[in-house]
N, CA, C, O and the ligand as a Tripos MOL2 file, in Angstrom:
@<TRIPOS>MOLECULE
protein
  285   283    72     0     0
PROTEIN
NO_CHARGES

@<TRIPOS>ATOM
      1 N           0.9350   -1.1690    0.0170 N.3       1 MET1
      2 CA          0.0520   -0.0160   -0.0700 C.3       1 MET1
      3 C           1.0070    1.2600   -0.0590 C.2       1 MET1
      4 O           2.1610    1.2150    0.3690 O.2       1 MET1
      5 N           0.4160    2.3730   -0.5620 N.am      2 PHE2
      6 CA          1.0470    3.6460   -0.6340 C.3       2 PHE2
      7 C           0.1440    4.6980    0.0450 C.2       2 PHE2
      8 O          -1.0850    4.6830   -0.0280 O.2       2 PHE2
      9 N           0.8100    5.5300    0.6500 N.am      3 VAL3
     10 CA          0.1200    6.6920    1.2490 C.3       3 VAL3
     11 C           0.4370    7.8980    0.5880 C.2       3 VAL3
     12 O           1.5350    8.0830    0.0630 O.2       3 VAL3
     13 N          -0.5950    8.8320    0.5930 N.am      4 VAL4
     14 CA         -0.5340   10.0730    0.0710 C.3       4 VAL4
     15 C          -0.4950   11.1540    1.2690 C.2       4 VAL4
     16 O          -1.2960   10.9860    2.1880 O.2       4 VAL4
     17 N           0.2970   12.1390    1.3120 N.am      5 PHE5
     18 CA          0.3170   12.9690    2.4680 C.3       5 PHE5
     19 C           0.9570   14.3130    1.9340 C.2       5 PHE5
     20 O           1.5420   14.4780    0.8630 O.2       5 PHE5
     21 N           0.7010   15.2610    2.9620 N.am      6 ARG6
     22 CA          1.3490   16.6120    2.7480 C.3       6 ARG6
     23 C           2.6540   16.7770    3.4460 C.2       6 ARG6
     24 O           2.8070   16.3320    4.5840 O.2       6 ARG6
     25 N           3.6250   17.4180    2.7870 N.am      7 CYS7
     26 CA          4.8780   17.7740    3.3720 C.3       7 CYS7
     27 C           4.5660   18.6420    4.6800 C.2       7 CYS7
     28 O           3.7780   19.5850    4.6140 O.2       7 CYS7
     29 N           5.1820   18.3090    5.8190 N.am      8 ARG8
     30 CA          4.9120   19.1170    6.8990 C.3       8 ARG8
     31 C           5.3750   20.5130    6.8720 C.2       8 ARG8
     32 O           4.8250   21.4110    7.5100 O.2       8 ARG8
     33 N           6.4850   20.6840    6.0510 N.am      9 LYS9
     34 CA          7.0050   21.9220    5.8610 C.3       9 LYS9
     35 C           6.4040   22.8530    4.7670 C.2       9 LYS9
     36 O           6.0760   24.0210    4.9750 O.2       9 LYS9
     37 N           6.2990   22.2150    3.6050 N.am     10 CYS10
     38 CA          5.9350   23.0890    2.5120 C.3      10 CYS10
     39 C           4.5300   23.0240    1.9490 C.2      10 CYS10
     40 O           4.0280   23.8780    1.2180 O.2      10 CYS10
     41 N           3.8910   21.7870    2.4210 N.am     11 GLY11
     42 CA          2.5120   21.5340    2.0350 C.3      11 GLY11
     43 C           2.3090   20.8450    0.7150 C.2      11 GLY11
     44 O           1.1990   20.6030    0.2420 O.2      11 GLY11
     45 N           3.4920   20.5380    0.1380 N.am     12 ARG12
     46 CA          3.3790   19.7080   -1.1450 C.3      12 ARG12
     47 C           2.8290   18.3370   -0.8210 C.2      12 ARG12
     48 O           2.9830   17.7560    0.2530 O.2      12 ARG12
     49 N           2.1510   17.8720   -1.9080 N.am     13 PHE13
     50 CA          1.5880   16.4500   -1.7130 C.3      13 PHE13
     51 C           2.7080   15.4730   -2.1700 C.2      13 PHE13
     52 O           3.3300   15.6460   -3.2180 O.2      13 PHE13
     53 N           2.9140   14.5030   -1.3740 N.am     14 LEU14
     54 CA          3.8750   13.4810   -1.6360 C.3      14 LEU14
     55 C           3.2760   12.1020   -1.3440 C.2      14 LEU14
     56 O           2.2920   11.9110   -0.6290 O.2      14 LEU14
     57 N           3.9740   11.1820   -1.9710 N.am     15 TYR15
     58 CA          3.5730    9.7860   -1.6960 C.3      15 TYR15
     59 C           4.7040    8.8190   -1.3170 C.2      15 TYR15
     60 O           5.8440    8.9640   -1.7570 O.2      15 TYR15
     61 N           4.3460    7.8150   -0.4750 N.am     16 ALA16
     62 CA          5.5140    6.9350   -0.2000 C.3      16 ALA16
     63 C           4.8790    5.5910   -0.0070 C.2      16 ALA16
     64 O           3.6750    5.4480    0.2030 O.2      16 ALA16
     65 N           5.7220    4.6420   -0.0860 N.am     17 ASP17
     66 CA          5.4640    3.2370    0.3360 C.3      17 ASP17
     67 C           5.1000    3.2280    1.9080 C.2      17 ASP17
     68 O           5.8430    3.7320    2.7510 O.2      17 ASP17
     69 N           3.9770    2.6510    2.1820 N.am     18 GLU18
     70 CA          3.6000    2.5850    3.6150 C.3      18 GLU18
     71 C           4.6580    1.9850    4.5700 C.2      18 GLU18
     72 O           4.7270    2.3380    5.7470 O.2      18 GLU18
     73 N           5.3530    1.2060    4.1030 N.am     19 SER19
     74 CA          6.3660    0.5100    4.9250 C.3      19 SER19
     75 C           7.6100    1.4270    5.0430 C.2      19 SER19
     76 O           8.5050    1.0960    5.8210 O.2      19 SER19
     77 N           7.7050    2.4600    4.3790 N.am     20 ALA20
     78 CA          8.8460    3.4010    4.5130 C.3      20 ALA20
     79 C           8.6590    4.1110    5.8240 C.2      20 ALA20
     80 O           7.5190    4.3640    6.2130 O.2      20 ALA20
     81 N           9.6190    4.4160    6.4600 N.am     21 LYS21
     82 CA          9.6190    5.3290    7.6400 C.3      21 LYS21
     83 C           9.7380    6.7600    7.3830 C.2      21 LYS21
     84 O           9.1160    7.5360    8.1090 O.2      21 LYS21
     85 N          10.4610    7.1940    6.4420 N.am     22 THR22
     86 CA         10.5450    8.6140    6.1080 C.3      22 THR22
     87 C          10.4310    8.8640    4.4990 C.2      22 THR22
     88 O          10.6290    7.9830    3.6630 O.2      22 THR22
     89 N          10.1210   10.0490    4.2420 N.am     23 ARG23
     90 CA         10.0860   10.4730    2.8850 C.3      23 ARG23
     91 C          10.5770   11.8960    2.7790 C.2      23 ARG23
     92 O          10.0530   12.8150    3.4090 O.2      23 ARG23
     93 N          11.7530   12.0720    1.8390 N.am     24 LYS24
     94 CA         12.2820   13.3670    1.8680 C.3      24 LYS24
     95 C          11.4450   14.0360    0.8290 C.2      24 LYS24
     96 O          11.1150   13.4230   -0.1860 O.2      24 LYS24
     97 N          11.0710   15.3310    1.0590 N.am     25 CYS25
     98 CA         10.3960   16.0820    0.0590 C.3      25 CYS25
     99 C          11.5260   16.9210   -0.8520 C.2      25 CYS25
    100 O          12.7270   16.9100   -0.5840 O.2      25 CYS25
    101 N          11.0450   17.5130   -1.7640 N.am     26 VAL26
    102 CA         11.8980   18.3270   -2.7030 C.3      26 VAL26
    103 C          12.3400   19.4700   -2.1550 C.2      26 VAL26
    104 O          13.3150   20.0580   -2.6230 O.2      26 VAL26
    105 N          11.5900   19.9580   -0.9800 N.am     27 CYS27
    106 CA         12.0630   21.1470   -0.2340 C.3      27 CYS27
    107 C          13.1230   20.7430    0.5520 C.2      27 CYS27
    108 O          13.8050   21.6540    1.0210 O.2      27 CYS27
    109 N          13.4690   19.4800    0.8430 N.am     28 GLY28
    110 CA         14.5170   19.0960    1.7020 C.3      28 GLY28
    111 C          14.0680   18.6410    3.1950 C.2      28 GLY28
    112 O          14.8690   18.2420    4.0410 O.2      28 GLY28
    113 N          12.6970   18.7590    3.3860 N.am     29 HIS29
    114 CA         12.2840   18.3890    4.6670 C.3      29 HIS29
    115 C          11.9350   16.8210    4.6670 C.2      29 HIS29
    116 O          11.2350   16.2690    3.8180 O.2      29 HIS29
    117 N          12.5340   16.2140    5.7450 N.am     30 LYS30
    118 CA         12.3840   14.9000    5.8330 C.3      30 LYS30
    119 C          11.1090   14.5690    6.7770 C.2      30 LYS30
    120 O          11.0800   14.9070    7.9600 O.2      30 LYS30
    121 N          10.0430   13.8640    6.1210 N.am     31 ASN31
    122 CA          8.8690   13.7640    6.7700 C.3      31 ASN31
    123 C           8.9620   12.4450    7.4010 C.2      31 ASN31
    124 O           9.4180   11.4710    6.8000 O.2      31 ASN31
    125 N           8.5280   12.4040    8.6260 N.am     32 GLU32
    126 CA          8.3070   11.0730    9.2310 C.3      32 GLU32
    127 C           6.8110   10.5830    8.9590 C.2      32 GLU32
    128 O           5.8300   11.2540    9.2770 O.2      32 GLU32
    129 N           6.7500    9.3830    8.3560 N.am     33 LEU33
    130 CA          5.5070    9.0170    7.8760 C.3      33 LEU33
    131 C           4.4260    8.7690    9.0690 C.2      33 LEU33
    132 O           3.2210    8.8960    8.8500 O.2      33 LEU33
    133 N           4.8930    8.4390   10.2300 N.am     34 LYS34
    134 CA          3.9820    8.2800   11.2740 C.3      34 LYS34
    135 C           3.3790    9.5850   11.8860 C.2      34 LYS34
    136 O           2.4020    9.5910   12.6350 O.2      34 LYS34
    137 N           4.0520   10.6590   11.4940 N.am     35 ARG35
    138 CA          3.6510   11.8900   11.9470 C.3      35 ARG35
    139 C           2.9260   12.6270   10.9240 C.2      35 ARG35
    140 O           2.3200   13.6370   11.2800 O.2      35 ARG35
    141 N           2.9030   12.3050    9.8270 N.am     36 VAL36
    142 CA          2.2400   13.2690    8.8240 C.3      36 VAL36
    143 C           0.7920   13.0000    8.5910 C.2      36 VAL36
    144 O           0.2950   11.9040    8.8510 O.2      36 VAL36
    145 N           0.0930   14.0350    8.0840 N.am     37 LYS37
    146 CA         -1.3700   13.8100    7.9430 C.3      37 LYS37
    147 C          -1.6110   13.1480    6.5290 C.2      37 LYS37
    148 O          -1.4320   13.7330    5.4610 O.2      37 LYS37
    149 N          -2.0450   11.8310    6.6750 N.am     38 LYS38
    150 CA         -2.3710   11.2160    5.4140 C.3      38 LYS38
    151 C          -3.6230   11.4830    4.8550 C.2      38 LYS38
    152 O          -4.6420   11.4260    5.5430 O.2      38 LYS38
    153 N          -3.6410   11.8170    3.4740 N.am     39 VAL39
    154 CA         -4.9330   12.2070    2.8520 C.3      39 VAL39
    155 C          -5.3940   11.0610    1.9900 C.2      39 VAL39
    156 O          -6.5660   11.1140    1.6180 O.2      39 VAL39
    157 N          -4.7020   10.0900    1.6330 N.am     40 ALA40
    158 CA         -5.1960    8.9430    0.9260 C.3      40 ALA40
    159 C          -4.1910    7.7340    0.9770 C.2      40 ALA40
    160 O          -2.9770    7.8730    1.1240 O.2      40 ALA40
    161 N          -4.8530    6.5110    0.8350 N.am     41 ARG41
    162 CA         -4.1560    5.3180    0.9090 C.3      41 ARG41
    163 C          -4.6170    4.6490   -0.3070 C.2      41 ARG41
    164 O          -5.8260    4.5450   -0.5170 O.2      41 ARG41
    165 N          -3.7330    4.1770   -1.1390 N.am     42 VAL42
    166 CA         -3.8920    3.4570   -2.3270 C.3      42 VAL42
    167 C          -3.0900    2.1660   -2.4830 C.2      42 VAL42
    168 O          -2.1810    1.9530   -1.6810 O.2      42 VAL42
    169 N          -3.3500    1.3050   -3.4370 N.am     43 LYS43
    170 CA         -2.5070   -0.0370   -3.5930 C.3      43 LYS43
    171 C          -1.3420   -0.0230   -4.2190 C.2      43 LYS43
    172 O          -0.4800   -0.8790   -4.0200 O.2      43 LYS43
    173 N          -1.2160    0.9560   -5.0350 N.am     44 ASN44
    174 CA          0.2000    0.8850   -5.7600 C.3      44 ASN44
    175 C           0.7900    2.3930   -6.0770 C.2      44 ASN44
    176 O           0.1350    3.4230   -5.9200 O.2      44 ASN44
    177 N           2.0040    2.3380   -6.5010 N.am     45 GLU45
    178 CA          2.5700    3.6150   -6.7180 C.3      45 GLU45
    179 C           1.9040    4.4210   -7.9920 C.2      45 GLU45
    180 O           1.8970    5.6490   -8.0760 O.2      45 GLU45
    181 N           1.4020    3.6100   -8.8710 N.am     46 ALA46
    182 CA          0.6890    4.3950  -10.0680 C.3      46 ALA46
    183 C          -0.4370    5.2020   -9.4950 C.2      46 ALA46
    184 O          -0.5670    6.3790   -9.8310 O.2      46 ALA46
    185 N          -1.2830    4.6140   -8.6210 N.am     47 GLU47
    186 CA         -2.2670    5.1950   -8.1650 C.3      47 GLU47
    187 C          -1.9890    6.4020   -7.3430 C.2      47 GLU47
    188 O          -2.6330    7.4490   -7.4220 O.2      47 GLU47
    189 N          -0.9230    6.1710   -6.4990 N.am     48 ALA48
    190 CA         -0.4960    7.1620   -5.5830 C.3      48 ALA48
    191 C          -0.0820    8.5530   -6.3800 C.2      48 ALA48
    192 O          -0.3550    9.7030   -6.0360 O.2      48 ALA48
    193 N           0.6480    8.1190   -7.5290 N.am     49 SER49
    194 CA          1.1030    9.3810   -8.3420 C.3      49 SER49
    195 C          -0.1490   10.0170   -9.0580 C.2      49 SER49
    196 O          -0.0850   11.2010   -9.3880 O.2      49 SER49
    197 N          -1.1510    9.3650   -9.2800 N.am     50 GLU50
    198 CA         -2.2810    9.6680   -9.7880 C.3      50 GLU50
    199 C          -2.9310   10.5630   -8.9240 C.2      50 GLU50
    200 O          -3.3170   11.6440   -9.3690 O.2      50 GLU50
    201 N          -3.1120   10.2460   -7.6980 N.am     51 VAL51
    202 CA         -3.8020   11.1300   -6.7550 C.3      51 VAL51
    203 C          -2.9390   12.4250   -6.3950 C.2      51 VAL51
    204 O          -3.4980   13.5040   -6.1980 O.2      51 VAL51
    205 N          -1.6920   12.2880   -6.3240 N.am     52 VAL52
    206 CA         -0.9840   13.3580   -6.0670 C.3      52 VAL52
    207 C          -1.0320   14.3590   -7.1730 C.2      52 VAL52
    208 O          -1.0340   15.5600   -6.9060 O.2      52 VAL52
    209 N          -1.0740   13.8830   -8.5160 N.am     53 ARG53
    210 CA         -1.2550   14.7640   -9.6470 C.3      53 ARG53
    211 C          -2.4370   15.5020   -9.5180 C.2      53 ARG53
    212 O          -2.4120   16.7280   -9.6140 O.2      53 ARG53
    213 N          -3.5220   14.8480   -9.2980 N.am     54 LYS54
    214 CA         -4.8380   15.5380   -9.2090 C.3      54 LYS54
    215 C          -5.0310   16.4690   -8.0120 C.2      54 LYS54
    216 O          -5.7630   17.4530   -8.1250 O.2      54 LYS54
    217 N          -4.3720   16.1770   -6.8250 N.am     55 LEU55
    218 CA         -4.4550   16.9720   -5.6980 C.3      55 LEU55
    219 C          -3.5230   18.3480   -5.9330 C.2      55 LEU55
    220 O          -3.7230   19.4260   -5.3730 O.2      55 LEU55
    221 N          -2.5310   18.0730   -6.8290 N.am     56 GLN56
    222 CA         -1.6230   19.2850   -7.1320 C.3      56 GLN56
    223 C          -1.9840   19.9190   -8.4410 C.2      56 GLN56
    224 O          -1.1980   20.6960   -8.9850 O.2      56 GLN56
    225 N          -3.2410   19.5910   -9.0100 N.am     57 GLY57
    226 CA         -3.6270   20.1930  -10.0790 C.3      57 GLY57
    227 C          -3.7990   21.7480   -9.8990 C.2      57 GLY57
    228 O          -3.5200   22.3390   -8.8560 O.2      57 GLY57
    229 N          -4.2750   22.3170  -10.9980 N.am     58 THR58
    230 CA         -4.3850   23.7590  -10.9720 C.3      58 THR58
    231 C          -5.4310   24.2640  -10.1570 C.2      58 THR58
    232 O          -5.5160   25.4860  -10.0320 O.2      58 THR58
    233 N          -6.2470   23.5170   -9.5780 N.am     59 GLY59
    234 CA         -7.3170   23.8710   -8.6350 C.3      59 GLY59
    235 C          -8.5410   24.1100   -9.2370 C.2      59 GLY59
    236 O          -9.4060   24.7170   -8.6050 O.2      59 GLY59
    237 N          -8.7480   23.7100  -10.3990 N.am     60 THR60
    238 CA        -10.0070   24.0410  -11.0940 C.3      60 THR60
    239 C         -11.0460   22.8660  -10.8270 C.2      60 THR60
    240 O         -12.2170   22.8990  -11.2050 O.2      60 THR60
    241 N         -10.5270   21.9510  -10.2110 N.am     61 GLU61
    242 CA        -11.4850   20.8480   -9.9690 C.3      61 GLU61
    243 C         -11.1770   20.4650   -8.4160 C.2      61 GLU61
    244 O         -10.0590   20.1220   -8.0300 O.2      61 GLU61
    245 N         -12.1690   20.5570   -7.6940 N.am     62 PHE62
    246 CA        -12.2200   20.2930   -6.2690 C.3      62 PHE62
    247 C         -12.3970   18.7090   -6.0090 C.2      62 PHE62
    248 O         -13.3780   18.0960   -6.4280 O.2      62 PHE62
    249 N         -11.5410   18.2150   -5.4090 N.am     63 ILE63
    250 CA        -11.6390   16.7060   -5.1250 C.3      63 ILE63
    251 C         -11.7650   16.4950   -3.5830 C.2      63 ILE63
    252 O         -10.9180   16.8490   -2.7630 O.2      63 ILE63
    253 N         -12.9810   15.8480   -3.2990 N.am     64 SER64
    254 CA        -13.2280   15.5590   -1.7360 C.3      64 SER64
    255 C         -12.1440   14.5810   -1.3660 C.2      64 SER64
    256 O         -11.7990   13.7000   -2.1530 O.2      64 SER64
    257 N         -11.6260   14.7220   -0.2210 N.am     65 LEU65
    258 CA        -10.6760   13.9350    0.2870 C.3      65 LEU65
    259 C         -11.3760   12.5970    0.7720 C.2      65 LEU65
    260 O         -10.7290   11.5510    0.8040 O.2      65 LEU65
    261 N         -12.4950   12.6390    1.0890 N.am     66 ASP66
    262 CA        -13.3450   11.5150    1.3620 C.3      66 ASP66
    263 C         -13.4920   10.6050    0.1900 C.2      66 ASP66
    264 O         -13.4880    9.3830    0.3340 O.2      66 ASP66
    265 N         -13.6080   11.1220   -0.8400 N.am     67 LYS67
    266 CA        -13.8330   10.2780   -2.0670 C.3      67 LYS67
    267 C         -12.5290    9.5820   -2.5050 C.2      67 LYS67
    268 O         -12.5560    8.5260   -3.1390 O.2      67 LYS67
    269 N         -11.2640   10.2670   -2.1120 N.am     68 LEU68
    270 CA        -10.0810    9.5700   -2.3880 C.3      68 LEU68
    271 C          -9.8310    8.5250   -1.3900 C.2      68 LEU68
    272 O          -9.1670    7.5270   -1.6710 O.2      68 LEU68
    273 N         -10.3560    8.7290   -0.2070 N.am     69 ARG69
    274 CA        -10.0660    7.7000    0.8100 C.3      69 ARG69
    275 C         -10.7740    6.5000    0.7680 C.2      69 ARG69
    276 O         -11.7070    6.3480    1.5570 O.2      69 ARG69
    277 N         -10.4620    5.5680   -0.0740 N.am     70 LYS70
    278 CA        -11.0730    4.4230   -0.1910 C.3      70 LYS70
    279 C         -10.5270    3.3500    0.8560 C.2      70 LYS70
    280 O          -9.3520    3.2350    1.2050 O.2      70 LYS70
    281 N         -11.6640    2.5530    1.3080 N.am     71 THR71
    282 CA        -11.3470    1.6340    2.3930 C.3      71 THR71
    283 C         -10.5590    0.3270    1.7570 C.2      71 THR71
    284 O         -10.1900   -0.5890    2.4910 O.2      71 THR71
    285 ZN          8.2840   20.0050    1.4280 Zn       72 ZN72
@<TRIPOS>BOND
     1     1     2 1
     2     2     3 1
     3     3     4 2
     4     3     5 am
     5     5     6 1
     6     6     7 1
     7     7     8 2
     8     7     9 am
     9     9    10 1
    10    10    11 1
    11    11    12 2
    12    11    13 am
    13    13    14 1
    14    14    15 1
    15    15    16 2
    16    15    17 am
    17    17    18 1
    18    18    19 1
    19    19    20 2
    20    19    21 am
    21    21    22 1
    22    22    23 1
    23    23    24 2
    24    23    25 am
    25    25    26 1
    26    26    27 1
    27    27    28 2
    28    27    29 am
    29    29    30 1
    30    30    31 1
    31    31    32 2
    32    31    33 am
    33    33    34 1
    34    34    35 1
    35    35    36 2
    36    35    37 am
    37    37    38 1
    38    38    39 1
    39    39    40 2
    40    39    41 am
    41    41    42 1
    42    42    43 1
    43    43    44 2
    44    43    45 am
    45    45    46 1
    46    46    47 1
    47    47    48 2
    48    47    49 am
    49    49    50 1
    50    50    51 1
    51    51    52 2
    52    51    53 am
    53    53    54 1
    54    54    55 1
    55    55    56 2
    56    55    57 am
    57    57    58 1
    58    58    59 1
    59    59    60 2
    60    59    61 am
    61    61    62 1
    62    62    63 1
    63    63    64 2
    64    63    65 am
    65    65    66 1
    66    66    67 1
    67    67    68 2
    68    67    69 am
    69    69    70 1
    70    70    71 1
    71    71    72 2
    72    71    73 am
    73    73    74 1
    74    74    75 1
    75    75    76 2
    76    75    77 am
    77    77    78 1
    78    78    79 1
    79    79    80 2
    80    79    81 am
    81    81    82 1
    82    82    83 1
    83    83    84 2
    84    83    85 am
    85    85    86 1
    86    86    87 1
    87    87    88 2
    88    87    89 am
    89    89    90 1
    90    90    91 1
    91    91    92 2
    92    91    93 am
    93    93    94 1
    94    94    95 1
    95    95    96 2
    96    95    97 am
    97    97    98 1
    98    98    99 1
    99    99   100 2
   100    99   101 am
   101   101   102 1
   102   102   103 1
   103   103   104 2
   104   103   105 am
   105   105   106 1
   106   106   107 1
   107   107   108 2
   108   107   109 am
   109   109   110 1
   110   110   111 1
   111   111   112 2
   112   111   113 am
   113   113   114 1
   114   114   115 1
   115   115   116 2
   116   115   117 am
   117   117   118 1
   118   118   119 1
   119   119   120 2
   120   119   121 am
   121   121   122 1
   122   122   123 1
   123   123   124 2
   124   123   125 am
   125   125   126 1
   126   126   127 1
   127   127   128 2
   128   127   129 am
   129   129   130 1
   130   130   131 1
   131   131   132 2
   132   131   133 am
   133   133   134 1
   134   134   135 1
   135   135   136 2
   136   135   137 am
   137   137   138 1
   138   138   139 1
   139   139   140 2
   140   139   141 am
   141   141   142 1
   142   142   143 1
   143   143   144 2
   144   143   145 am
   145   145   146 1
   146   146   147 1
   147   147   148 2
   148   147   149 am
   149   149   150 1
   150   150   151 1
   151   151   152 2
   152   151   153 am
   153   153   154 1
   154   154   155 1
   155   155   156 2
   156   155   157 am
   157   157   158 1
   158   158   159 1
   159   159   160 2
   160   159   161 am
   161   161   162 1
   162   162   163 1
   163   163   164 2
   164   163   165 am
   165   165   166 1
   166   166   167 1
   167   167   168 2
   168   167   169 am
   169   169   170 1
   170   170   171 1
   171   171   172 2
   172   171   173 am
   173   173   174 1
   174   174   175 1
   175   175   176 2
   176   175   177 am
   177   177   178 1
   178   178   179 1
   179   179   180 2
   180   179   181 am
   181   181   182 1
   182   182   183 1
   183   183   184 2
   184   183   185 am
   185   185   186 1
   186   186   187 1
   187   187   188 2
   188   187   189 am
   189   189   190 1
   190   190   191 1
   191   191   192 2
   192   191   193 am
   193   193   194 1
   194   194   195 1
   195   195   196 2
   196   195   197 am
   197   197   198 1
   198   198   199 1
   199   199   200 2
   200   199   201 am
   201   201   202 1
   202   202   203 1
   203   203   204 2
   204   203   205 am
   205   205   206 1
   206   206   207 1
   207   207   208 2
   208   207   209 am
   209   209   210 1
   210   210   211 1
   211   211   212 2
   212   211   213 am
   213   213   214 1
   214   214   215 1
   215   215   216 2
   216   215   217 am
   217   217   218 1
   218   218   219 1
   219   219   220 2
   220   219   221 am
   221   221   222 1
   222   222   223 1
   223   223   224 2
   224   223   225 am
   225   225   226 1
   226   226   227 1
   227   227   228 2
   228   227   229 am
   229   229   230 1
   230   230   231 1
   231   231   232 2
   232   231   233 am
   233   233   234 1
   234   234   235 1
   235   235   236 2
   236   235   237 am
   237   237   238 1
   238   238   239 1
   239   239   240 2
   240   239   241 am
   241   241   242 1
   242   242   243 1
   243   243   244 2
   244   243   245 am
   245   245   246 1
   246   246   247 1
   247   247   248 2
   248   247   249 am
   249   249   250 1
   250   250   251 1
   251   251   252 2
   252   251   253 am
   253   253   254 1
   254   254   255 1
   255   255   256 2
   256   255   257 am
   257   257   258 1
   258   258   259 1
   259   259   260 2
   260   259   261 am
   261   261   262 1
   262   262   263 1
   263   263   264 2
   264   263   265 am
   265   265   266 1
   266   266   267 1
   267   267   268 2
   268   267   269 am
   269   269   270 1
   270   270   271 1
   271   271   272 2
   272   271   273 am
   273   273   274 1
   274   274   275 1
   275   275   276 2
   276   275   277 am
   277   277   278 1
   278   278   279 1
   279   279   280 2
   280   279   281 am
   281   281   282 1
   282   282   283 1
   283   283   284 2
@<TRIPOS>SUBSTRUCTURE
     1 MET1         2 RESIDUE 1 A MET
     2 PHE2         6 RESIDUE 1 A PHE
     3 VAL3        10 RESIDUE 1 A VAL
     4 VAL4        14 RESIDUE 1 A VAL
     5 PHE5        18 RESIDUE 1 A PHE
     6 ARG6        22 RESIDUE 1 A ARG
     7 CYS7        26 RESIDUE 1 A CYS
     8 ARG8        30 RESIDUE 1 A ARG
     9 LYS9        34 RESIDUE 1 A LYS
    10 CYS10       38 RESIDUE 1 A CYS
    11 GLY11       42 RESIDUE 1 A GLY
    12 ARG12       46 RESIDUE 1 A ARG
    13 PHE13       50 RESIDUE 1 A PHE
    14 LEU14       54 RESIDUE 1 A LEU
    15 TYR15       58 RESIDUE 1 A TYR
    16 ALA16       62 RESIDUE 1 A ALA
    17 ASP17       66 RESIDUE 1 A ASP
    18 GLU18       70 RESIDUE 1 A GLU
    19 SER19       74 RESIDUE 1 A SER
    20 ALA20       78 RESIDUE 1 A ALA
    21 LYS21       82 RESIDUE 1 A LYS
    22 THR22       86 RESIDUE 1 A THR
    23 ARG23       90 RESIDUE 1 A ARG
    24 LYS24       94 RESIDUE 1 A LYS
    25 CYS25       98 RESIDUE 1 A CYS
    26 VAL26      102 RESIDUE 1 A VAL
    27 CYS27      106 RESIDUE 1 A CYS
    28 GLY28      110 RESIDUE 1 A GLY
    29 HIS29      114 RESIDUE 1 A HIS
    30 LYS30      118 RESIDUE 1 A LYS
    31 ASN31      122 RESIDUE 1 A ASN
    32 GLU32      126 RESIDUE 1 A GLU
    33 LEU33      130 RESIDUE 1 A LEU
    34 LYS34      134 RESIDUE 1 A LYS
    35 ARG35      138 RESIDUE 1 A ARG
    36 VAL36      142 RESIDUE 1 A VAL
    37 LYS37      146 RESIDUE 1 A LYS
    38 LYS38      150 RESIDUE 1 A LYS
    39 VAL39      154 RESIDUE 1 A VAL
    40 ALA40      158 RESIDUE 1 A ALA
    41 ARG41      162 RESIDUE 1 A ARG
    42 VAL42      166 RESIDUE 1 A VAL
    43 LYS43      170 RESIDUE 1 A LYS
    44 ASN44      174 RESIDUE 1 A ASN
    45 GLU45      178 RESIDUE 1 A GLU
    46 ALA46      182 RESIDUE 1 A ALA
    47 GLU47      186 RESIDUE 1 A GLU
    48 ALA48      190 RESIDUE 1 A ALA
    49 SER49      194 RESIDUE 1 A SER
    50 GLU50      198 RESIDUE 1 A GLU
    51 VAL51      202 RESIDUE 1 A VAL
    52 VAL52      206 RESIDUE 1 A VAL
    53 ARG53      210 RESIDUE 1 A ARG
    54 LYS54      214 RESIDUE 1 A LYS
    55 LEU55      218 RESIDUE 1 A LEU
    56 GLN56      222 RESIDUE 1 A GLN
    57 GLY57      226 RESIDUE 1 A GLY
    58 THR58      230 RESIDUE 1 A THR
    59 GLY59      234 RESIDUE 1 A GLY
    60 THR60      238 RESIDUE 1 A THR
    61 GLU61      242 RESIDUE 1 A GLU
    62 PHE62      246 RESIDUE 1 A PHE
    63 ILE63      250 RESIDUE 1 A ILE
    64 SER64      254 RESIDUE 1 A SER
    65 LEU65      258 RESIDUE 1 A LEU
    66 ASP66      262 RESIDUE 1 A ASP
    67 LYS67      266 RESIDUE 1 A LYS
    68 LEU68      270 RESIDUE 1 A LEU
    69 ARG69      274 RESIDUE 1 A ARG
    70 LYS70      278 RESIDUE 1 A LYS
    71 THR71      282 RESIDUE 1 A THR
    72 ZN72       285 GROUP 0 **** ****
């Protein structure tokens, strides 16, 4: 499983393998996965990058986080 979350420093959306402990953002901040606020959980990297792409879109389309949060 992959998790999508926001960088705690700059707010960018990132994704990481759920089993990873940390994920370094492009801003240089090292996010501890257990401390970040996760916005979505998906089954593979392709879906994770898709979610990130949508969330970081131009903002013309509002996506409910609840919709993204599939069980
Ligand atoms: Zn960042």
